[in-house]
C-alpha positions as CSV (number, residue, x, y, z in Angstrom):
1,M,-5.8,-1.7,-16.1
2,A,-8.0,-4.8,-16.7
3,V,-8.7,-8.0,-15.2
4,R,-8.7,-11.2,-17.4
5,I,-10.8,-14.2,-16.7
6,Y,-9.7,-17.4,-18.3
7,K,-11.7,-20.4,-19.5
8,P,-12.2,-22.9,-16.6
9,T,-9.8,-25.4,-17.9
10,S,-8.8,-26.5,-14.4
11,P,-10.1,-26.0,-10.8
12,G,-7.6,-23.4,-10.2
13,R,-8.5,-21.5,-13.4
14,R,-12.1,-21.8,-12.8
15,R,-12.2,-19.3,-9.8
16,S,-9.1,-17.2,-10.6
17,S,-8.4,-14.0,-12.5
18,V,-5.2,-12.2,-13.4
19,N,-4.2,-8.6,-13.9
20,T,-3.3,-7.8,-17.6
21,F,-0.8,-5.2,-16.6
22,T,-1.7,-3.1,-19.7
23,A,-0.6,0.1,-17.9
24,L,3.0,-1.2,-17.6
25,T,5.6,-0.1,-20.1
26,P,6.6,-3.0,-22.4
27,S,10.2,-4.0,-22.3
28,S,11.0,-1.7,-19.5
29,R,13.7,-3.2,-17.3
30,P,14.3,-2.5,-13.6
31,E,17.0,0.2,-12.9
32,K,19.9,-1.7,-11.6
33,R,21.2,1.1,-9.6
34,L,17.9,1.3,-7.7
35,L,17.9,-2.4,-6.8
36,V,19.1,-3.8,-3.5
37,P,19.1,-7.4,-2.2
38,L,16.1,-8.3,0.0
39,A,16.6,-11.0,2.5
40,R,13.7,-13.2,3.4
41,Q,12.5,-12.6,6.9
42,A,9.6,-15.1,7.0
43,G,7.8,-13.0,9.6
44,R,10.8,-12.7,12.0
45,N,12.2,-9.7,13.7
46,V,15.7,-8.8,14.4
47,Q,15.8,-11.3,17.4
48,G,14.7,-14.1,15.1
49,K,11.4,-14.4,16.7
50,I,8.1,-15.0,14.6
51,T,6.1,-11.7,15.0
52,V,4.0,-12.3,11.9
53,R,2.7,-15.8,11.4
54,H,2.0,-17.6,8.1
55,R,4.8,-16.1,6.3
56,G,7.7,-17.8,4.4
57,G,8.9,-19.1,1.1
58,G,7.8,-17.2,-2.1
59,H,9.7,-16.0,-5.0
60,K,13.1,-14.3,-4.9
61,R,12.8,-10.4,-4.9
62,F,14.9,-7.3,-5.3
63,Y,13.8,-4.2,-3.3
64,R,13.3,-1.1,-5.4
65,L,14.5,2.1,-3.7
66,V,11.5,4.4,-3.9
67,D,11.8,8.1,-3.4
68,F,8.9,9.0,-1.0
69,Q,10.3,12.5,-0.4
70,Q,10.9,13.9,-3.9
71,R,13.1,16.7,-2.3
72,R,14.5,17.8,-5.7
73,Y,12.2,20.8,-6.0
74,D,11.4,22.7,-9.2
75,Q,13.3,20.2,-11.4
76,P,10.9,18.6,-13.9
77,A,11.6,14.9,-14.4
78,K,10.7,12.9,-17.4
79,V,8.7,9.7,-17.0
80,L,10.7,6.8,-18.6
81,G,8.3,3.9,-17.8
82,V,5.8,2.4,-15.5
83,Q,7.1,-0.8,-13.9
84,Y,5.8,-3.6,-11.7
85,D,7.0,-3.9,-8.1
86,P,6.9,-7.4,-6.4
87,N,7.1,-5.7,-3.0
88,R,3.9,-3.6,-3.1
89,S,0.5,-3.5,-4.7
90,A,1.2,-0.2,-6.3
91,H,3.1,0.3,-9.6
92,L,6.3,2.4,-9.7
93,A,7.3,5.1,-12.3
94,L,10.9,5.4,-13.3
95,I,11.7,9.2,-13.7
96,E,14.8,10.9,-15.0
97,Y,15.9,14.5,-13.9
98,P,17.7,16.8,-16.2
99,D,21.1,15.7,-14.7
100,R,20.4,12.1,-15.8
101,Q,19.7,11.0,-12.3
102,R,17.0,8.4,-12.1
103,S,14.5,7.4,-9.3
104,Y,11.4,5.5,-8.6
105,I,8.2,7.2,-7.3
106,I,4.8,5.8,-6.7
107,A,3.0,5.8,-10.0
108,P,-0.4,7.5,-10.2
109,A,-3.2,6.5,-12.5
110,E,-3.2,8.2,-15.9
111,L,0.4,8.8,-15.8
112,A,1.9,8.6,-19.3
113,V,5.4,7.8,-20.5
114,G,7.2,10.9,-21.6
115,Q,5.2,13.2,-19.3
116,A,7.0,15.6,-16.9
117,V,6.4,15.5,-13.3
118,V,7.6,18.2,-10.8
119,S,7.8,18.4,-7.0
120,S,7.8,21.8,-5.5
121,A,7.2,23.7,-2.2
122,R,5.2,26.3,-4.3
123,K,2.2,25.9,-6.5
124,V,2.4,23.5,-9.4
125,E,0.3,22.6,-12.4
126,I,-2.6,20.4,-11.2
127,R,-1.9,17.0,-13.1
128,P,-1.3,13.5,-11.9
129,G,2.2,13.0,-10.6
130,N,3.0,16.5,-9.6
131,R,3.8,17.0,-5.9
132,T,3.4,20.0,-3.6
133,Q,2.1,21.1,-0.2
134,L,-1.5,20.4,0.7
135,Q,-2.3,24.1,1.1
136,F,-1.6,24.6,-2.8
137,I,-3.9,21.7,-3.9
138,P,-7.5,22.7,-4.6
139,T,-10.2,21.0,-2.4
140,G,-11.9,17.8,-3.7
141,L,-8.9,16.5,-5.6
142,P,-7.5,13.0,-4.9
143,V,-4.0,12.9,-3.4
144,H,-1.6,10.1,-2.4
145,N,1.8,9.5,-0.9
146,I,1.0,12.0,1.9
147,E,3.3,13.1,4.6
148,L,2.2,12.8,8.3
149,T,5.2,15.0,9.4
150,P,6.4,17.7,6.9
151,G,9.9,16.7,5.6
152,R,9.8,13.0,6.5
153,G,8.4,11.7,3.2
154,G,5.1,10.1,2.3
155,A,3.8,7.7,4.8
156,I,0.1,7.0,4.1
157,V,-2.1,6.4,1.0
158,R,0.5,4.4,-1.0
159,S,-1.3,1.2,-1.9
160,A,-2.8,0.3,-5.3
161,G,-6.0,2.3,-6.2
162,S,-6.0,4.3,-3.0
163,A,-6.5,8.1,-2.7
164,A,-7.4,10.6,-0.1
165,T,-9.5,13.7,-0.7
166,I,-8.9,17.1,0.4
167,L,-12.0,18.6,2.2
168,S,-10.8,22.1,3.4
169,I,-8.1,24.2,4.7
170,E,-8.6,25.4,8.3
171,G,-5.9,27.6,9.8
172,D,-2.6,25.6,10.0
173,F,-4.2,22.4,9.0
174,S,-5.7,20.6,6.0
175,L,-8.7,18.4,6.4
176,L,-8.5,15.1,4.5
177,K,-10.8,12.1,4.2
178,L,-8.6,9.0,4.1
179,P,-9.5,5.9,2.1
180,S,-10.6,4.2,5.4
181,G,-13.2,6.8,5.7
182,E,-11.4,8.6,8.5
183,V,-11.4,12.4,8.5
184,R,-8.1,13.7,9.8
185,K,-6.2,16.9,10.2
186,L,-2.7,17.3,8.7
187,L,-0.4,20.2,8.7
188,K,-0.9,22.2,5.5
189,Q,2.8,22.3,4.9
190,S,2.8,18.4,4.4
191,M,3.7,17.3,0.9
192,A,1.3,15.1,-1.2
193,S,1.2,13.8,-4.8
194,I,-1.8,14.6,-7.1
195,G,-3.9,11.9,-8.3
196,Q,-5.0,8.3,-7.4
197,V,-2.4,5.4,-7.1
198,A,-2.2,3.3,-10.2
199,N,-3.3,-0.4,-10.5
200,V,-6.9,0.3,-9.5
201,D,-8.1,-3.1,-10.3
202,H,-5.7,-4.8,-7.8
203,S,-8.5,-5.6,-5.3
204,N,-10.6,-7.3,-8.1
205,V,-8.0,-10.1,-8.8
206,R,-9.0,-13.5,-7.4
207,F,-6.1,-15.9,-6.7
208,G,-8.1,-19.0,-7.3
209,K,-5.6,-21.6,-5.8
210,A,-3.3,-21.8,-2.9
211,G,-0.2,-21.9,-5.0
212,R,-0.5,-18.3,-6.1
213,R,-0.5,-17.3,-2.4
214,R,2.6,-19.4,-1.8
215,W,4.4,-17.6,-4.7
216,L,3.8,-14.4,-2.7
217,G,5.4,-15.9,0.5
218,I,2.0,-16.4,2.3
219,R,1.7,-19.8,4.0
220,P,-1.5,-21.6,5.0
221,S,-3.3,-20.7,8.2
222,V,-5.2,-23.1,10.4
223,R,-8.4,-22.4,12.3
224,G,-8.1,-22.2,16.0
225,K,-11.1,-24.4,16.6
226,A,-9.3,-27.1,14.6
227,M,-6.4,-27.2,17.1
228,N,-5.9,-28.8,20.5
229,P,-6.6,-26.8,23.6
230,V,-2.9,-26.6,24.2
231,D,-2.3,-24.8,21.0
232,H,-5.3,-22.3,20.9
233,P,-8.0,-21.1,23.2
234,H,-10.6,-22.2,20.6
235,G,-9.1,-25.7,20.4
236,G,-10.5,-28.9,21.7
237,G,-14.0,-30.6,21.5
238,E,-15.4,-33.3,19.4
239,G,-16.5,-32.6,15.8
240,H,-17.6,-29.1,14.8
241,N,-18.0,-27.3,18.0
242,P,-18.3,-23.6,18.6
243,I,-15.3,-21.7,20.2
244,G,-17.0,-22.1,23.6
245,M,-16.3,-18.6,25.0
246,K,-18.0,-15.2,24.9
247,H,-15.6,-13.5,22.5
248,P,-12.9,-14.8,20.0
249,K,-9.4,-14.8,21.1
250,T,-5.9,-14.8,19.4
251,Y,-3.7,-17.9,19.9
252,T,-2.0,-15.9,22.7
253,G,-5.4,-15.2,24.5
254,K,-5.9,-11.6,23.5
255,P,-9.4,-10.4,22.3
256,A,-9.7,-10.7,18.5
257,L,-12.2,-9.8,15.6
258,G,-13.5,-6.3,16.0
259,V,-11.4,-5.2,19.1
260,K,-9.9,-1.8,18.9
261,T,-6.1,-2.0,18.8
262,R,-5.1,1.6,18.6
263,R,-3.3,2.7,21.7
264,R,-5.1,5.3,23.8
265,P,-4.4,8.0,24.6
266,K,-2.3,8.8,21.6
267,Y,-0.6,12.0,20.7
268,S,-2.6,12.4,17.4
269,D,-6.0,11.8,18.8
270,H,-6.8,15.5,18.8
271,L,-6.1,15.5,14.9
272,I,-8.7,12.8,14.2
273,I,-12.1,14.4,13.5
274,N,-14.1,11.3,12.6
275,R,-13.3,7.7,12.6
276,P,-15.2,4.9,10.6
277,P,-17.2,2.6,12.8
């Protein structure tokens, strides 16, 4: 995957770059049976209250039903194509089982059309796309779409270009280094897919203009210090004043910027060996 930089023919083009999507399969259409309508939430929960600000608008989308479990063990599936997914940064691979049933999986890098991928609770061939338990994957290999609880499907390491590294197997647990730098224990029976998630250059794309963010459903955000005191703790004052308090706060008055938000104590604290600073 490569990033293309255009000639600066306009202010928006001058600072922008685009993904060439060369890894996608040309003329590969979405599988209609795996598409479901996706209503726009605009950051609202089931009660209609805004819980995530600065969301709304954007292009219409269909949701792709992704198989994060891959419970059809020991059935080699053929890769029909690698497709774009508007709902996530990662690409999806459309696979077909011997009984003609199709499904979407997270596409790893270096996955080729026509290749066979298999999921199994036993040892499998070490190649991108295959899925097995952590205890059967050699140490030092990158893995993705990892289960936190065996049998519940992949829950972590699913975004573009991400991968976790298996450090060791200790007793009933496997020691992994996550993309954040955190070293964590997971049960060695947890399933994981081999390889790094595709679309590695996703983080290198520069949007260049506000309109491209609006297409994604991301609305503008206003600085708190530019508001009135009634609207934000940072608001008020004449001209470019500082926030006027010891620590930054959110618009609701909670501490912000660098404050730990993980609830303590938590049931999984004993599984975390090392956390990044």
